[in-house]
C-alpha positions as CSV (number, residue, x, y, z in Angstrom):
1,M,-118.8,-21.0,5.5
2,L,-120.0,-24.7,6.8
3,L,-118.3,-26.3,9.6
4,T,-117.8,-30.1,9.2
5,A,-115.8,-32.1,11.9
6,T,-113.4,-34.7,10.5
7,G,-112.3,-36.4,13.9
8,D,-110.3,-33.5,15.6
9,A,-109.8,-31.3,12.8
10,V,-112.2,-28.6,12.0
11,V,-112.8,-28.1,8.1
12,L,-114.1,-25.0,6.8
13,S,-115.8,-25.1,3.5
14,S,-117.0,-22.2,1.5
15,L,-120.2,-20.7,0.1
16,P,-118.5,-18.5,-2.4
17,V,-121.4,-17.9,-4.7
18,I,-123.2,-15.6,-1.5
19,G,-119.2,-13.8,-0.9
20,I,-119.4,-13.2,-4.3
21,V,-122.9,-11.2,-3.7
22,L,-121.9,-9.6,-0.5
23,A,-118.5,-8.2,-1.8
24,V,-120.4,-6.5,-4.8
25,I,-122.3,-5.0,-2.5
26,G,-119.4,-3.9,-0.8
27,A,-117.5,-3.1,-3.8
28,T,-121.0,-0.3,-4.8
29,L,-121.5,1.5,-1.2
30,I,-117.2,1.8,-1.3
31,A,-117.9,3.3,-4.3
32,F,-120.7,5.6,-3.7
33,G,-118.4,6.1,-0.4
34,N,-115.3,7.5,-1.8
35,Q,-117.4,10.0,-4.2
36,E,-118.6,11.8,-1.1
37,Q,-115.8,11.6,0.8
38,A,-113.6,13.3,-2.1
39,V,-116.4,15.9,-2.0
40,G,-116.4,16.4,1.6
41,I,-112.6,16.6,1.7
42,A,-112.3,18.9,-1.2
43,S,-114.8,21.4,0.5
44,A,-112.7,21.6,3.9
45,S,-109.7,21.6,2.2
46,A,-110.8,24.7,0.0
47,P,-109.7,27.6,2.8
48,E,-105.9,25.8,2.6
49,A,-105.5,24.5,-0.6
50,A,-101.8,25.9,-0.6
51,S,-101.4,23.0,1.9
52,P,-100.8,19.4,0.4
53,G,-102.2,16.5,2.5
54,L,-104.5,16.7,5.6
55,T,-103.5,19.1,8.6
56,V,-105.1,18.4,12.0
57,R,-107.5,21.2,11.2
58,Q,-109.0,20.1,8.0
59,L,-109.4,17.0,9.8
60,R,-111.5,18.2,12.5
61,R,-113.6,20.1,9.8
62,L,-114.3,16.5,8.7
63,L,-116.0,15.5,11.5
64,T,-118.5,18.4,10.5
65,T,-118.9,18.4,7.1
66,P,-122.2,16.2,5.9
67,R,-120.9,14.6,3.0
68,W,-117.9,13.6,4.2
69,L,-120.0,12.0,7.3
70,L,-122.2,10.0,4.6
71,G,-119.0,8.7,2.8
72,S,-117.5,7.5,5.9
73,A,-121.3,5.8,7.0
74,L,-121.2,4.3,3.2
75,I,-117.8,3.0,3.6
76,G,-118.7,1.6,6.8
77,I,-121.3,-0.1,6.0
78,S,-119.2,-1.9,3.0
79,M,-117.0,-2.9,5.8
80,L,-119.9,-5.2,7.2
81,F,-120.4,-6.6,4.0
82,Q,-116.8,-7.0,3.4
83,L,-116.5,-9.3,6.3
84,G,-119.8,-10.9,5.9
85,A,-117.9,-12.2,2.0
86,L,-114.6,-12.8,3.7
87,S,-116.5,-14.6,6.6
88,V,-118.4,-17.7,3.8
89,A,-115.4,-17.1,0.9
90,P,-111.4,-17.1,0.2
91,I,-109.7,-14.0,0.1
92,S,-109.0,-15.0,-3.5
93,V,-112.4,-15.0,-4.3
94,V,-113.6,-12.1,-2.5
95,Q,-111.1,-9.4,-2.8
96,P,-110.6,-9.0,-6.6
97,L,-113.9,-7.7,-6.5
98,G,-113.2,-4.8,-5.4
99,V,-112.3,-3.5,-8.8
100,I,-116.2,-2.9,-9.2
101,A,-115.8,0.3,-7.2
102,L,-113.5,1.7,-9.6
103,V,-116.2,0.8,-12.4
104,I,-119.0,2.2,-10.5
105,A,-116.9,5.4,-9.8
106,A,-116.1,6.0,-13.7
107,V,-119.5,5.8,-14.2
108,I,-120.4,8.2,-11.0
109,T,-118.1,10.5,-12.5
110,A,-119.1,10.6,-16.2
111,R,-122.7,11.4,-14.7
112,V,-121.3,14.5,-12.4
113,T,-119.1,16.0,-15.1
114,R,-121.6,15.0,-17.6
115,T,-119.2,13.9,-20.0
116,R,-119.1,10.3,-21.8
117,P,-116.4,7.8,-21.0
118,D,-113.5,8.2,-23.6
119,R,-112.5,4.8,-25.3
120,R,-109.4,4.2,-23.0
121,S,-111.5,4.5,-19.9
122,L,-114.0,1.9,-21.9
123,L,-111.1,-0.6,-22.8
124,G,-110.4,-0.1,-19.3
125,I,-113.5,-1.1,-18.1
126,A,-113.5,-4.4,-20.3
127,L,-110.0,-5.4,-19.5
128,A,-111.0,-4.9,-15.3
129,V,-114.5,-6.5,-15.4
130,G,-112.9,-9.4,-17.8
131,G,-110.0,-9.7,-16.0
132,V,-111.6,-10.0,-12.7
133,G,-114.5,-12.2,-13.8
134,V,-112.1,-15.1,-15.4
135,F,-110.2,-14.5,-11.5
136,V,-113.5,-15.2,-9.7
137,A,-114.5,-17.7,-11.9
138,T,-111.6,-19.5,-11.3
139,A,-111.1,-19.0,-7.8
140,A,-114.5,-20.0,-7.1
141,S,-113.8,-23.1,-8.6
142,V,-110.3,-24.0,-7.0
143,A,-109.8,-21.8,-3.8
144,S,-110.2,-22.8,-0.8
145,A,-110.3,-21.7,2.9
146,P,-108.3,-24.2,5.3
147,P,-107.6,-23.5,8.2
148,V,-105.1,-20.9,9.5
149,T,-101.9,-22.9,11.4
150,D,-99.6,-20.6,14.1
151,A,-96.9,-21.0,11.8
152,A,-98.4,-18.9,9.1
153,L,-99.8,-16.7,11.6
154,V,-96.9,-15.7,12.5
155,V,-95.7,-14.9,8.7
156,V,-98.8,-13.0,8.4
157,L,-98.0,-11.1,11.7
158,S,-93.9,-10.3,10.6
159,I,-95.4,-9.1,6.9
160,V,-97.7,-6.7,8.5
161,T,-95.0,-5.6,11.2
162,A,-92.2,-5.1,8.2
163,G,-95.3,-3.0,6.8
164,L,-95.4,-0.5,10.0
165,L,-91.7,-0.2,10.6
166,A,-91.7,1.0,6.6
167,F,-94.2,3.0,7.1
168,I,-92.2,4.9,10.1
169,V,-89.2,4.7,8.7
170,V,-90.7,6.4,5.6
171,R,-92.3,9.2,7.8
172,V,-89.2,9.6,9.8
173,V,-87.0,10.0,6.8
174,A,-89.5,12.5,5.2
175,G,-90.1,14.6,8.4
176,H,-92.5,17.4,7.6
177,R,-92.2,17.2,3.9
178,T,-95.2,16.2,2.3
179,L,-95.0,12.2,1.2
180,P,-95.6,11.8,-2.8
181,P,-99.4,11.3,-3.5
182,L,-98.8,8.1,-5.3
183,L,-96.5,7.2,-2.3
184,V,-99.8,8.0,0.0
185,V,-102.0,5.6,-2.3
186,V,-100.0,2.9,-2.5
187,G,-99.7,3.1,1.5
188,A,-103.2,3.2,1.7
189,G,-103.8,0.3,0.0
190,V,-101.1,-1.6,1.6
191,F,-102.6,-1.1,4.6
192,S,-105.8,-2.4,3.4
193,G,-104.6,-5.2,2.2
194,F,-103.3,-6.1,5.9
195,V,-106.7,-5.4,7.3
196,V,-108.2,-7.6,5.0
197,T,-105.9,-10.7,5.4
198,L,-106.2,-10.3,9.4
199,S,-109.7,-9.7,9.3
200,K,-109.9,-13.3,7.5
201,V,-107.4,-14.7,9.7
202,V,-109.3,-13.4,12.6
203,I,-112.4,-15.0,11.0
204,L,-111.4,-18.3,10.8
205,R,-109.7,-18.4,14.2
206,V,-112.7,-17.6,16.4
207,R,-115.0,-19.8,14.2
208,T,-112.3,-23.2,14.8
209,E,-112.2,-22.0,18.3
210,L,-116.0,-21.6,18.8
211,E,-116.3,-24.9,17.5
212,A,-113.3,-26.6,19.3
213,G,-114.3,-24.8,22.6
214,I,-112.5,-21.1,23.8
215,R,-109.5,-21.6,25.6
216,L,-106.4,-18.9,26.1
217,D,-103.4,-20.2,25.4
218,E,-100.4,-19.2,22.9
219,S,-102.6,-19.7,19.8
220,N,-105.4,-17.4,20.9
221,L,-102.8,-14.9,22.1
222,I,-101.1,-14.7,18.6
223,T,-104.9,-14.2,17.2
224,I,-105.1,-10.9,20.1
225,G,-102.0,-9.6,18.1
226,C,-104.1,-10.0,14.6
227,L,-106.9,-8.1,16.3
228,V,-104.5,-5.6,17.1
229,G,-102.9,-5.4,13.5
230,V,-106.2,-5.1,12.3
231,A,-106.8,-1.7,14.7
232,V,-103.1,-0.4,13.7
233,S,-103.5,-1.5,10.0
234,G,-107.2,0.4,10.0
235,L,-106.4,3.3,11.3
236,L,-103.4,3.8,8.9
237,S,-105.4,3.2,6.1
238,V,-108.0,5.7,6.5
239,Y,-105.6,8.5,7.3
240,L,-103.7,7.7,4.0
241,A,-106.8,7.3,2.0
242,Q,-108.1,10.2,3.7
243,S,-105.0,12.3,2.8
244,A,-104.9,10.7,-0.6
245,H,-107.8,12.0,-1.7
246,A,-106.3,15.7,-0.8
247,V,-103.6,14.9,-3.0
248,A,-104.7,13.0,-6.3
249,S,-107.7,12.9,-7.9
250,S,-110.6,10.5,-6.6
251,A,-110.3,8.3,-9.7
252,V,-106.2,7.9,-8.6
253,V,-107.0,6.9,-5.3
254,V,-109.9,4.3,-6.0
255,A,-107.7,3.2,-8.8
256,G,-104.5,2.5,-6.2
257,L,-106.4,1.2,-3.9
258,T,-108.2,-1.2,-6.4
259,V,-104.7,-2.7,-7.2
260,V,-103.3,-2.6,-4.5
261,D,-105.4,-3.8,-1.8
262,P,-106.3,-7.0,-3.9
263,L,-102.5,-7.6,-5.0
264,V,-101.4,-7.7,-1.0
265,A,-104.3,-9.4,0.0
266,V,-104.5,-12.3,-2.5
267,T,-101.2,-12.6,-2.3
268,I,-100.8,-13.5,1.1
269,G,-104.2,-15.3,1.2
270,M,-102.6,-17.7,-1.7
271,T,-99.1,-18.1,-0.8
272,V,-98.9,-17.6,3.1
273,M,-102.9,-18.9,4.0
274,G,-102.5,-22.0,1.8
275,E,-105.6,-20.9,-0.6
276,A,-104.1,-21.9,-4.0
277,S,-102.6,-24.9,-2.2
278,A,-105.0,-27.4,-4.3
279,A,-105.2,-25.3,-7.3
280,P,-103.8,-27.3,-11.0
281,P,-101.2,-25.6,-12.6
282,W,-103.4,-24.3,-15.1
283,A,-105.6,-22.9,-12.4
284,I,-102.1,-20.4,-11.6
285,A,-101.2,-19.7,-15.3
286,V,-105.3,-18.5,-15.3
287,F,-104.8,-16.5,-11.9
288,I,-101.3,-14.9,-13.1
289,A,-102.7,-13.8,-17.1
290,A,-106.2,-12.9,-15.7
291,G,-104.7,-10.5,-12.5
292,A,-102.6,-9.0,-15.0
293,T,-105.1,-8.3,-17.3
294,A,-107.5,-6.6,-14.7
295,V,-104.5,-4.7,-13.5
296,A,-103.6,-3.6,-17.2
297,G,-107.4,-2.6,-17.4
298,V,-107.9,-0.4,-13.7
299,V,-104.4,1.4,-14.8
300,L,-106.3,2.9,-18.3
301,L,-108.9,3.7,-16.4
302,A,-107.3,5.7,-14.1
303,M,-105.3,7.1,-16.7
304,G,-108.6,8.3,-18.7
305,Q,-110.3,9.3,-15.5
306,S,-107.3,11.7,-14.5
307,S,-107.1,12.7,-18.6
308,A,-110.5,13.7,-18.2
309,A,-110.3,15.8,-14.9
310,K,-107.4,17.6,-15.9
311,Q,-109.9,18.7,-19.1
312,S,-112.8,19.5,-17.2
């Protein structure tokens, strides 16, 4: 991202090609990391297979499971690439590329199980890659990364707070009962999307402050609130993702994350943060069509992977 000064305003321009490269590397690492984590969680959960979800004992056991630790390290490194991508390109360019993780995961699963993807999986891969390719190419040409106003920050924080409150209500109502696997996967994707959005906000605000001069005022207090939101949402996303691996197949977990996470982050980025404010009507139509195509592809691929897992 380049910083240029126009009067007293700080204009943030993007370098989408670099962001795309970094995002693709990050998605690749996520695919391998999720695979290793799934193997580690299966190993740690084996003695207590009758208990759905992750118990405290299983969580402690994960800390001594090499495959899970390797997967966590890979995902940790992928986050650095993701942050790098977000620092030089809009969310709407970077985040949809996460679907590449699902495609790579399908290839890994095929090699591990020594089975070829069925036609449904191949069609899903084609639709997902094609849809994301069109979406990202369009976003790279029309999306922008405007400075984030205090009003937009308040809206973003309100959305995140509403999500946190909804999770607390669901957890309290459920009591000691195990949450449905689909709800756990969706929850992990939602909070992961919050992490991405808030991280982008913090990056933009910090770069603006470094250019304009650091000062402690109401705006910076809101930015600190975003940092707290990143920490809380990140912890919940990690916990729910690990719990999802214990109650659902790796393919379903990755599929859920690659659909829900970008949907949440891109929607907030385009509507609240103004990334699509300069996009012409035709671009909006392309976004909708390409996004729907990619989601359909991910669903088909997840269905194919789930069917293969049941047959193996």
